C-alpha positions, -999 to +999 in steps of 0.1 A: -170-086+072-135-086+054-134-074+020-156-053+027-158-012+032-154+005+061-169+039+061-147+053+080-118+040+061-099+066+044-080+040+018-120+027+013-129+063+000-096+065-020-110+034-041-144+053-037-133+080-051-145+103-029-112+119-014-088+126-046-055+109-040-028+113-071-032+075-084+001+066-103-011+025-114-046+012-114-054-024-119-089-044-113-081-049-074-054-030-065-044+006-065-012+028-063-009+058-055+016+084-044+017+095-004+008+129+009+037+123+034+065+108+012+103+093+033+117+098-003+117+106-037+097+073-042+070+069-018+037+054-036+017+031-009-002+008-027-033-007-014-065-042-029-093-031-029-116-050-010-107-036+031-084-055+052-078-045+084-035-056+083-008-078+064-018-104+079-058-106+080-051-100+041-030-129+037-055-155+057-084-138+036-067-138+006-036-155-007-038-141-046-049-111-034-022-105-017+001-120-046-016-091-068-010-061-041+029-078-041+028-079-076+016-049-081+049-035-056+074-041-078+054-030-114+055+005-093+094+002-089+098-005-124+071+024-132+094+052-108+131+030-125+140+019-092+168-007-094+168-012-058+134-005-026+121-013+002+082-029+008+075-019+038+032-036+056+036-020+089+012-039+109-004-024+142-001+003+156+034-004+181+045-008+144+033+025+126-001+014+114-024+044+116-051+037+083-062+000+091-065-010+056-034-030+046-013-012+026+026-015+009+048+011+011+071+014-018+105+037-006+128+041-032+156+064-049+172+070-025+197+055+002+180+038+031+198+024+062+195-008+083+175-008+107+156+015+098+141+033+130 
């Protein structure tokens, strides 16, 4: 069922506290933590605590939670003192999604070329 934790989900285990992460922010509905393979000086992942497979599934199931994730992206950027940043949601394996729990990447601290790759 949408929103329920998945036993085999890495990010659900971070939410549960069974896998450690360097948490930079946490709210009632979200967690933000540093990426273990950063692609920029600032690379923070923002996830909802509820399990949703990707950004489209989250938006369809819970628009308010989607807004919480986006609001936290700005809060992370503010705390990291980023005057500009990129927010990326990979949806599907062809787009580079490797963990099937929606997560936004906040990238900043260096120039970010376009197109990204």
